[in-house]
C-alpha positions as CSV (number, residue, x, y, z in Angstrom):
1,X,14.4,-21.0,17.0
2,X,13.7,-23.3,13.8
3,X,17.0,-24.1,12.3
4,X,19.2,-23.3,10.0
5,X,17.7,-25.7,6.7
6,X,14.3,-24.2,8.5
7,X,15.5,-21.1,8.1
8,X,16.8,-21.7,4.6
9,X,13.5,-23.2,3.5
10,X,11.8,-19.6,4.9
11,X,14.4,-17.5,3.2
12,X,13.6,-19.2,-0.2
13,X,9.6,-19.4,0.2
14,X,9.9,-15.6,0.9
15,X,12.0,-15.1,-1.6
16,X,9.3,-16.2,-4.2
17,X,7.2,-14.9,-2.9
18,X,8.6,-11.5,-2.6
19,X,9.7,-11.5,-6.4
20,X,6.2,-13.0,-7.0
21,X,4.2,-10.1,-5.8
22,X,6.2,-7.6,-6.9
23,X,6.1,-8.9,-10.6
24,X,2.4,-9.5,-9.7
25,X,2.0,-5.3,-9.4
26,X,3.9,-4.4,-12.5
27,X,2.4,-6.7,-15.2
28,X,-0.7,-8.4,-13.9
29,X,-1.8,-11.6,-12.4
30,X,-1.7,-13.0,-16.1
31,X,1.3,-11.4,-17.2
32,X,4.0,-12.8,-15.1
33,X,4.8,-16.4,-15.9
34,X,6.3,-18.8,-13.0
35,X,10.5,-18.1,-15.6
36,X,9.8,-14.9,-14.6
37,X,9.8,-16.0,-10.2
38,X,12.0,-17.9,-10.8
39,X,14.5,-15.3,-12.6
40,X,13.2,-12.9,-10.0
41,X,13.6,-14.6,-7.7
42,X,16.7,-16.1,-8.5
43,X,15.9,-19.8,-8.4
44,X,15.1,-22.7,-10.7
45,X,11.4,-23.1,-12.1
46,X,11.7,-26.3,-10.8
47,X,12.3,-24.4,-7.4
48,X,9.1,-22.3,-7.5
49,X,6.9,-25.1,-7.8
50,X,9.1,-27.2,-4.8
51,X,7.2,-24.0,-2.6
52,X,4.0,-23.5,-4.4
53,X,2.1,-25.9,-5.9
54,X,0.5,-23.1,-8.3
55,X,0.4,-19.1,-9.1
56,X,-1.9,-18.5,-6.9
57,X,-0.3,-20.5,-4.3
58,X,2.4,-18.3,-4.3
59,X,0.1,-15.0,-3.6
60,X,-0.7,-15.9,0.0
61,X,3.2,-17.2,1.1
62,X,3.4,-18.9,4.1
63,X,-0.6,-19.0,4.7
64,X,-0.7,-23.3,4.0
65,X,2.4,-23.2,7.0
66,X,0.0,-20.7,8.8
67,X,-3.1,-23.1,9.3
68,X,-0.8,-26.3,11.0
69,X,1.0,-24.0,13.2
70,X,-2.9,-23.0,13.9
71,X,-3.3,-26.9,14.0
72,X,-1.1,-27.5,15.7
73,X,-1.6,-24.8,18.4
74,X,-5.2,-26.2,18.7
75,X,-4.0,-30.5,19.7
76,X,-2.4,-29.6,22.8
77,X,-6.0,-27.3,23.7
78,X,-7.7,-28.1,27.1
79,X,-11.1,-26.4,26.3
80,X,-13.1,-24.1,25.0
81,X,-11.7,-21.2,26.2
82,X,-8.6,-22.4,25.9
83,X,-9.8,-22.9,22.3
84,X,-10.3,-19.4,21.6
85,X,-7.3,-18.0,23.6
86,X,-5.0,-19.8,21.5
87,X,-6.5,-19.4,17.8
88,X,-6.1,-14.9,19.4
89,X,-2.9,-15.5,20.3
90,X,-2.4,-17.4,16.7
91,X,-3.9,-14.4,15.1
92,X,-1.7,-12.1,16.8
93,X,1.8,-13.7,16.0
94,X,1.0,-14.5,12.8
95,X,4.0,-13.3,10.4
96,X,3.0,-11.5,7.5
97,X,-0.5,-10.7,8.1
98,X,-2.4,-7.6,7.1
99,X,1.1,-7.1,6.1
100,X,1.5,-3.9,2.8
101,X,0.9,-6.7,0.1
102,X,-2.4,-7.3,1.7
103,X,-3.7,-4.6,-0.7
104,X,-2.7,-6.1,-4.1
105,X,-3.5,-10.0,-2.7
106,X,-7.4,-8.7,-2.4
107,X,-7.3,-6.8,-5.6
108,X,-5.9,-10.1,-7.2
109,X,-8.1,-12.6,-4.8
110,X,-11.0,-9.4,-6.8
111,X,-9.6,-9.6,-10.5
112,X,-8.6,-13.1,-10.7
113,X,-10.9,-16.1,-9.8
114,X,-8.6,-18.7,-9.7
115,X,-6.4,-16.3,-6.9
116,X,-10.2,-15.5,-5.1
117,X,-11.3,-19.4,-4.9
118,X,-7.4,-20.1,-3.3
119,X,-8.6,-17.6,-0.9
120,X,-11.8,-19.3,-0.2
121,X,-10.3,-22.2,0.3
122,X,-7.3,-21.2,2.5
123,X,-10.3,-19.6,5.3
124,X,-12.4,-22.8,5.1
125,X,-9.5,-24.5,6.0
126,X,-8.7,-22.4,9.2
127,X,-12.6,-22.2,9.7
128,X,-12.8,-26.6,9.4
129,X,-9.3,-26.6,12.1
130,X,-10.8,-24.6,14.4
131,X,-14.0,-26.1,14.3
132,X,-13.1,-29.5,14.7
133,X,-10.8,-28.2,17.3
134,X,-13.7,-26.3,19.7
135,X,-16.4,-29.3,18.7
136,X,-13.9,-31.5,20.7
137,X,-13.5,-29.9,23.4
138,X,-16.8,-28.8,23.9
139,X,-19.8,-30.5,26.5
140,X,-21.3,-31.8,25.0
141,X,-19.7,-31.6,21.6
142,X,-21.9,-29.4,20.0
143,X,-20.9,-29.2,16.5
144,X,-23.4,-27.1,14.7
145,X,-21.9,-24.5,17.4
146,X,-18.3,-25.5,16.5
147,X,-19.0,-24.5,13.1
148,X,-20.7,-20.8,14.4
149,X,-18.4,-20.1,16.7
150,X,-15.6,-20.6,13.9
151,X,-16.9,-18.8,11.1
152,X,-17.3,-15.4,13.6
153,X,-13.7,-15.6,13.6
154,X,-13.2,-16.2,10.1
155,X,-15.8,-13.7,9.4
156,X,-14.0,-11.4,11.7
157,X,-10.0,-12.5,10.7
158,X,-12.0,-10.8,6.7
159,X,-12.9,-7.7,8.0
160,X,-9.8,-7.5,9.5
161,X,-8.4,-8.1,6.6
162,X,-10.6,-5.8,4.4
163,X,-10.3,-2.6,7.1
164,X,-6.8,-2.8,6.9
165,X,-6.6,-2.9,3.0
166,X,-8.8,-0.6,2.4
167,X,-6.3,2.0,5.0
168,X,-3.6,1.2,3.3
169,X,-4.9,1.5,0.2
170,X,-6.1,5.6,1.6
171,X,-3.8,6.6,3.1
172,X,-0.7,3.9,3.5
173,X,-1.3,3.1,6.6
174,X,-1.6,-0.2,8.7
175,X,-3.8,-0.8,11.5
176,X,-2.1,0.2,14.5
177,X,-1.3,-3.0,17.3
178,X,-4.1,-1.6,19.9
179,X,-6.4,-1.8,16.2
180,X,-5.7,-5.1,15.4
181,X,-5.9,-6.0,19.0
182,X,-9.7,-4.7,19.3
183,X,-10.7,-6.4,16.1
184,X,-9.6,-9.4,18.4
185,X,-10.6,-8.8,21.6
186,X,-14.6,-8.9,20.0
187,X,-13.8,-12.2,17.8
188,X,-13.7,-14.1,20.2
189,X,-15.7,-12.5,23.2
190,X,-18.6,-12.9,20.6
191,X,-17.3,-16.7,19.4
192,X,-17.3,-17.7,23.1
193,X,-20.2,-16.0,23.7
194,X,-22.3,-17.6,21.2
195,X,-21.3,-21.1,22.6
196,X,-21.9,-20.1,26.3
197,X,-25.5,-19.6,24.0
198,X,-25.4,-23.1,22.5
199,X,-24.9,-24.8,26.0
200,X,-27.6,-22.8,27.3
201,X,-29.8,-24.0,25.2
């Protein structure tokens, strides 16, 4: 359980993220200044930049911290199957994943090139972390197969986000826990099968 200092940092990060998304929805990305975000979140401009290097980073909240948590989980994995299970568990526990603000995040990514680029970099980092772990754990260490498996998982993450955003935009309903689990099961099974075929070749 995080200590008091870490909980305060998480609360501040969330306040900035929430305030920014509210302003982005009302004023648009270009029409929202960092000063306005700071005022809305009741923090200083310097505090905003202490938590987020840019406005684009604010859109995605704690995503970088989540990627770091994935890397830490994979560092203790003892085999390919263990690593794939760790990725699946990480996605299931990911705070804020498929959150109500997802539709806005994806709209901003489509409309604002710099936001779209930041989203792509986040996905690329997740893929890199997964591929590195699979290549390290696999025998005989087929880096190409590891990258393919990692790409399959990241593709499933994108499909899950887009599916959830479309559902929320259409009728306000989020994906159910069972639907999310089914997506994660399929992604993990696909990646696992791909690694098995690569070994056989």
